[in-house]
N, C-alpha and C positions, 0 to 999 in steps of 0.2 A: 504494499500500500504506500509506504513512504518512498521507496525508490522508483515508483511509477508516478509519483506526484498526483495521486488520485483525489477524488472528491465524493463525499456521500450525498444522499438525496436531500438531507437537511443541512447542507453546508452553510446555508444562509444564517442559521442560528448557531450551529456548533463550530463552524469554521472548516476550511479546507485543510488537507493534511499539513500544508506548510504553516498553517496557523497553530496546529496542534503539536507538531514535532519540535520538542524542546532541546533535544540533544541525544547523544548516544556514542557508540563505539563502532568504528569501521575497521575491519581487518583487510588491508590491501597488500598486494605482493611487495610493495616498497616499504611497508611498515604499518604500524597501528596508529589510528587517528582517533583521538578522544575529543568529543564535542561537549563541553560542559553545558548543562541545562540552565543557562542564565535567562532571567525574564526578559532582558533586553541588553543590547551592547552597541556602542558606536566605534568599537575597536577594529576598524578596517572592514574589508569585505566579509560577509557572513558566509563562512564555509559550509554551514548547514545547507544553504541553498544549492551548493554544488552536489551534495549527496541526494537531495530531493530531485527525483527525475533521472538519476544516473543509470537506472535500469541494469544494475549488476556490472557495469563497465569499470567501476573504480575499486571494487572489492565487495566484501560481504558485511552487511550491517548486522552485527550480532547482538547489540543492545540498543534499546530506544526508550527514551523518556518522553511521554506525551502528556499534554495538558488535558485534564478531564473537567467535566462539568457536573454539578450535583444533579440528581434525578429531578426532573421538573415536577412542580406541584400539579400542573395540568398540561395536557397536550391535546389539541383539537385541530381537526381539519374540516374546512368548509369549502363549499363550491359556489361559484358565481358563473353566470352565463352572459355572454355579450353578443350583440347582433353581428359583429364582424371581428376579424382578427386585428384590424387597425385599432378598433376601440379597446380591445383587451390589451394590446401592446401598449397603448397610451396609459392605461390604468397601472400596469405593473411597473412601467418606467417611472411614473409619478410616485408610486409607493416606495420604490427604491430610493429615489432622490429626496423623498421626505424622511428617509431613515427610519421607517416604521420597523420595529423589532419582530419581524416574522422569521420563522424557522425554515419556511419553504414557500416558493411560488412556482407553479407549473401551469403554463398556458398552452393548451392544445390547439392546433389549427383546426379548421373545419373538418378535414378528412379524418384526423385522429379522433376528434370529438365524436363524429358519426360512428367510427369503428368501435370506440370504447362503449358507446351507448348500445350498439347492436350486440356486443359481446357481454353486456352486463347480465343478461338473463332474467331481468325483472320487468317483464312486459307491463304489468299494471303500474309500477312505479315510473317507468319510462313514459307511458301513455299519459299519466297525470302531469309529468314534467312538461311534455310537449304541449299539452293544453294550457298549462300555466304560462309557458313562454310565449305561446301564440297570442294570448290575451295581451301580452306586453310588447307585441310586435317583433318577437324574436323567433325566426323559423329557419329557413334555408340559410346556410353559411354561418350558423351560430358556432361559437367557440366556448370551451369550458376552461375555467380557471380554478385550480385547487390552491387553497391557502392554508399554510400550517402555522399554528400559533403555540408556542412552547414557553413555559416558565411559570412564574407566580401568577395566580388567578387575576389579581388586580392589573398586572402588566398585560396579560393576555387579553383581558376585556378592553383595556384602553387601546391596544394595538388593533384589535378587531374593529372597534368603533371607527378608528381613523381609516383603516383599509376599506371598510364598507362605504365610508363617505366618498372616498376617491373612486371606488368602483361604480357607485351609483351616479357620480358626476360624469362618468364615461359610459352611461347607458347600461351598466351592469344590473343584473337581476339575481338576487340571492336565492339559492336553491337548497338551503339547509345543510345539515351535517351528514345526511345519509350517503351522498356520493363520496364525501371526504372520508367517512368511516369505512365504507366499502373499499376504497383505494388503500387506506391504511392497513386493513386486514389482508388484502391480497397483493400488496406491492412487491412481495418477494416471490410470488407464484408465477408471474408472467414469463420469466426466463425458462421455466420448465415446459412451456408450450412448444419450445423449439423442437423437442423430440417428437411430440405428438404431430406437429405440422410436418416434420420430416417424414414420418410414417404415412402421412396423407399425401405426400408427394410435393411438399413445398419447403423451400429454404427461407430462412429469415436472418437478417443481420441488422446491425445498427452502426451509425457513424455520427460523429459530432464535431463541433467547432465552437468557437466564441468570437464574437465581433462587437464593435461598438454599435450603439443604438441606430445610428444613421445608416448602417449597412445590413441590418437584420433582414428586412423584407427582400432586398435584392439577392442576398446571399442564400436565404432560405429557398427562394424561387429557383435559383440556379442549381442548388443541390438537388432539389426534387425533380427538376426538369432533366438534369443529367442522368439521374437514375431511371426515370420513366422512359427515356429514349435510348438508353444504353443498349438494349437488345432489339431495337426496332428492326434492324437489318435481319434479325432471325425470327421476326414475327412473334416475339415474346413480350407479354405485357407484365408490368410490375404494379403492385399496390404499395404506395409510398405515402407516409404521413410523418408529421413533425410536431414537437413541442418545444417551447422555450423553458429553460429551467436555469438554476444557478445564476440568479439575477445579481447584478451589480449596479451601482449608480451610473456607470458609464456604458454598460452593455449587458450582454447575457450569453449563455451558451445556446446552441441550436442543436437539437437531438433528433435525428431522423431515423426511422425504421423502414425497412423495405422487405417485401415478400416477393418471392419469385418461384416459378415452377421448376421443379428439378427435372433433369434430363435422364435420370436413372443410370447415369454413367459418372462415376466419381471424377474422372479427368475432365469430362465436359462440364460438370457442375463447377469445378474449380476454375476452369477457363472463363465461364460466364461470370462467376463471382468476381474474379480479378478484373474483368472488363467493366463491371458495374462499380467496383471499388475505385478503379483508376479514374473513371469519369467523374465521380463525386469528389474525389480528392483533388483533382485538377480544378474543379469548380470552386472548391474552398480556397485554394491557393490564389486563384485568379481574382477572387473578391477580397483578398487581404485578410482572411480568417486564419486562426491558428490551426495547424493540422490536427491538434487534439487538445481539448479542454480537460479531459479526465481519463481517457483511455490509454494515454501514453504513446510512445513512438514505436518501439520495438523494431521489427523488420519491415512491416507493411507500410508504415508511415515515413520510414527513413529517407526515401527519395525526395520527400517534400519539406524536410526540415530546413535545408539551406534557404528556402524562400523566406522563412521567418527569421532565422538567425544571421543570415548573410555570410559571405566568404570569411570575413575576419572572425565572426562569432564561431563559425565551425572550426576554425583553426584554434581558437581559444579552448573549445571543448576538447579537441584532439590533444592539445598540449597538456591539459589536466590529466587526461587518461594516460598519456605517455609518462607523466611524472609519477603517478601512483601505480602504474602497471607497465613498466618499461619493456617487458618481454611479451606482452600481450596475452598473459595467461587467462585473463578474464574476458577475452574477446568472444562475446556470444553473438556477435553480428548485429547488436542493437545500436541505435543512435547514429553512429558514424561508420 
């Protein structure tokens, strides 16, 4: 988790791993490196940041001290619906820039919203929701926002009140706790659908990036279009949908899921996947997004790293690797 510089679903409240990693010990071929768990320091460059995201190239992290939070008094998830993605995006941006202490925001685009509602399996509940939203002028093209509130009850109530105010100012309609509660209960189940879908003849994968607010819509559109058209020359269609999560004052991550029909030939499936992955990765880079917000670089994303780091930046990374591992014993093919 640390050496991949990852991020959890509620990083808005608990922090990304770089916020939580206080220090530790790294055993590198060139020697041992101890990182004291100081609360803060201005003593030169932060070496911890070199370990974060190093993906095994510098050595083995054998000990880690992480910052923890007390168990929250309450944790609640609520749902809002907006008539359009533009309205929902405006709301979450304003919430972030208002510094409302939420633990999570997740804004699904129209296709993801429709997909999630169809998969919910609660026809009566969904029917009631559709009727309610219809009375409020929200129908086709609607998007769903899940909001997480975590902490002491007084703080949670205050945060929710302010978030609701901003949402309603952007045409949001409150849909209660039911959708949020169901998401909370099943949020770790969806990855297990992969095997079921595979047995049904479909592959599924995800990819993500992060961009500033002014680039969200064009980057999202380019990512989805690159995937939807990646197999056009083979007459294969994809189901593609996206949500925004891991919000910041200056931007957010864009997380896209795509489903495709399997060819029942592993080599052909791999070829198709690589074709789709390449198309989407190139779209991300062309629009100035990071090649990964939370999934890491590894080998799949390595060709696109120089677009973000630059030639000098890549030489800096390589020089650190050479210093800690002069013989290349830890060369697993990641990063560079």
